[in-house]
N, C-alpha and C positions, 0 to 999 in steps of 0.2 A: 439235571440241575433243577431245583424246585422253582415253582412259579413265584414264591415269596422272594427268593433270592434274586430272580429276574427283576422284580419290581424295585427292590432296593438298588440293584445295579443301574437301572434306568434313572432313578432319582439321583444317585451318586454322580452319574455322568452329567446330569443336568446342573447339579450344584457346582461341580468342578469347572464346567464350561463358563459359569458366571463369576467365578471367584476373581478373575483379573479385572472385571468391569468396574467402573465407578459405581459407588453405592447411590441408591436413591436418597433423597434428602428429607429426613423427618423435620417437622417444624422446629425452627430455632437452631438447627444444626448446620454445619458447613459441609457441603458436598465434598467427598473425599474418595480416593481410590482404595484407601485402607479401611480399617474397622471391620466389624463383624458383618457377615452376609446373613441377613434375616430371611429365613425360608419358611413360608406358610405351607402347611400340609392339610388338605381338606378331604373329607370323605364321610359317607354316612355311617351311622352306628353299625358295628359289626363287621366293617370292611377290613379291619386290622391295622388302624392307624397307630395304635400304641406299640404293637409288635414291630411294625415296619420302622417306626421312629427309633426304637431300641436298636434295631439292626443298623440303621443309618449311623447312629452314634458310635457303635462298635466298629463299623467299617471305616468311617472317616477318621477316627482317632488312632487307628492302627496303621502300621506301615503298609503301603508306601506313602500314605497321605499325611499321617501324623498331625492332624488338625486338632485344635482345641474347640470342642463342640459342647454345647449345652442345649437341653431341650426342656420345654414345659408345655402346658396345655391350657386351652380356654377353660377347661373344667376346674383349673386351679383359681379361676378368677370370678367364680359365681359370687353373687351378693351374700353377705353374712345372713344368717338365719333371720335375725330380727328385721333387717331391711327387706328381705324377700317377703317376710310375713306382712310387713307394713304395705308393701307394694300390692300384694294380693288383696289385702283388706281395703285399700284405696280404690281398687278397680275390681270389685267382686264379680262383675259380669264378664270379665275377660279371662277366660279359662286358658288362653295361650300363655299367660304370664302368672298363672296361679302358683306354679312350681318352677324351680330352676330348669333351665334348658334352652329356651328360645331367646333370640336377641331381645334385650331389654332386661334380662335377669343377670347380667354381669356387672361387676364393679369396674366401670370404664376407667375411672381415675386411677385405680390401683394398677390396672393393666398398663396404662400409659406411663405411670411412675416406674414400673418394672422394666418396660422397654427402654425407657430413658437411662435407667441405671445400668442395664446390660450394655447399652451403646457407649455410655461414658466410661465404663470400666474397661473398655477395649481401646480407648484412646491412649496415646503414649504417655501423657501426663498423669493418667490414672491407673497405670498398669499395676496389678496386684491388689486392686480394690476388691473387697468382699461384697457380693451382692445378695441381699436377702430376697428369696423368691417365694411368693405366696403358695400356700397349700390349702386344699379343701378336703374335708372328710365327709364323704357322702353318707356315711353310716350314722352320723350324729342326728339327734332329734328323730329317732325312729325312721331313718332313711330320708328325711327331708334335707339333711346336710347342713354344714356350717363351715365358715372359714376357720382354719386352725389358728390359734393365738400366734402373734408375730414372733414371740420368743422361741417358738417351736419350728419356725420356717427353716428350710434348708438354705445354706449360704454357700455360694459358689464363687471362686476367685477368678477374676479376669486376668489377662485379656482373653477374648474369645474370637475364634475365626468364623465360626458358624453358630447361629442360633436357630434351632428348630422349634416352631410353634404350631401346634396342631389343634384342630377343632372341627366338629361336624358341620357347623354353619359358617366356618371361616371362608370368606370370599363372597358370601351373599351380599348383594348391593341393593340399596333402596331403589324403589321405583319413584322417581321424582315427579312424574306426570300423574296427578290425581286421577285424571280420566282413564289412563292406562290401568292403574290399579283397580279402578271401579269396573273396567271391562273384564279383567281377569276374574274378579269376584262374581260378576254377573254370568260368566260362563259356567258357574256352578261346579267348580272342582269338588270331587267326592268328599274330601275331608274339610276343606276350607268352608264349604257351604254350611257346615254344622256350627259355625261361629258367626256372630254379627260382624258386619263390615268394620265397625269401629275397632274391633279387636286386632285385625290385621293392619289397620291403619296405625295403631300404636306400635306394633312390631316394626312396621315399615319406617316409621319416624325414628325409632331407636337405632336402626341400622345406619342412619346418617352419621351418628356419633362414632360407630365402629370404623367407618370409612375415614373419618376425619382424624381420629385419635390413634388408631391401630394400623390400618392398612398403609398409612404413609411410611411406616417403618420397614415394610416388606420389600425385599430386593428380588426375591424369586418365589414362585408359587407352583405347587403341585396339587392337582385335583385327581384323587382316586375315584373314578366314576363307576357306579353300578349300572348293570344292564337296564334296570327299571327300578322305581322306588319301592315296588312291592317286595323286591329282593331283601330289603332291610328287615322285614319281618322274619324271613328265613335265617338270615345271618345272625340277627339278635337272639333268636331262639337257639341256634347252635352254640352261641357263647354261653347262654344260660345252662344248656345241657352240660357244657364243659365244667361249669361251676358245681353243678350237682355231682358230677363224676369225681371231681377233685376235692371238694369241700363239704359235700353232703347238704348243701343249701343253695337257694337261689329262687328265682321267680317261677311261678307256674306259667303255662302257655297263655292263659287268659291275662295274667299280669303283664307278661311280655307284650301282648297285643295292645293292652291299654297304655303301656308305657310308650310304645313306638307311635301309636296313633296321635299322641300329643305333638309329635314333630312333623307329621305329614303335611299340615297346611303350609309350613315354611318351604318344604320341598316343592309343593305344587306351585308356589308363587315364584321362587327364586332359583331353583335348580337348573332349569333349562338355560337361563341367561348365563349362569356360571359355566355351563358346558360350551357355550358358543362365543362368549365375549371375553377378551383379555381383561384380567382383573385390574390391571394398572391403567386401563383406558379411563380418562376423566377423573382419576384419583390424584389428589394433591401430591406434587413431587414427581408425577409420572412423566411430564413433558410430552413431546410428540411421539409418533410411532417409532422413530429411531431409538428412543430412549427406553421403550417398554417392550418392544418385540423381542421374542426369544426367551422371555422370563417366565411365561405361563405354560406349564406342561400338563396336559390331560392324559391320564392313563386309564383306558377303558378296560374293565374287567368283566369276565363272565361270572356265572353264578357260583363257580368254584373258586373265585378270586384269582383266576389265571389271566394273564395279559392277553387281550384281544388286539390292542393297538396302542400306540403312543402318538400324540399330536401336539405340536406347538400351536397354541391358540394365539393368533396374531392380530385379528381384527377387533 
């Protein structure tokens, strides 16, 4: 049995175990035992989030589960090109937000609107509602990307049993103590030290909005964890080699390195906490330990993306 299938099975078991539990309560909503189970899936570039998500959709929608499943990505929620351009021009010294990718470069309001629409389309009084889901084309503007016009968005009909939402930085949480953030910066992490402190401060502040607006919808969380952050370079290069083999185009090794380097400061600051601390701890709607324990699954992988271990992160 393939390692990939084992990963999917572990996640399916995690999801099915949580299906009967009361949903966490997004702002303005009523806590209920029904409605969709929102599942966050996090993992670094190249780890295979998209492939695993597709397999989860296939497995959960087929017998014996027969669930109504919908999936989308944080990548669908990047800022429109003009707003991203305005952001980078407003902060020309902050290279962390010069291009799409890091926290601070997503359309938070659009994401919240989409979460709300998916939630409401699964309530009894709204059954059958069509939900427009944003789409982002990374190829536009010579690779800078742009949101696809709304009239071209995919529309999916509710109700839904499971909503899968994946992203490389999903689950990163802001460091609320300024002194702690300064201590991390002063320790001179390899990639973060190449940027001024004010740059990571801006990213850190932006994460507060993700926690307040998006994380409150999540009922379950899965973290696909790499053996170390340097593995991301290897995995991302393997993906690009696959593109060259199938499509005859892609990034060079140097381009892959330059691309991945942009994400490294966020990994250095936030990844270890994600490995060790339950996502739902101290997040609005999380309640006490009894309400959030058992919801955060970490799957540790080796360099070949095979499972080393699975852990329920409780503390």
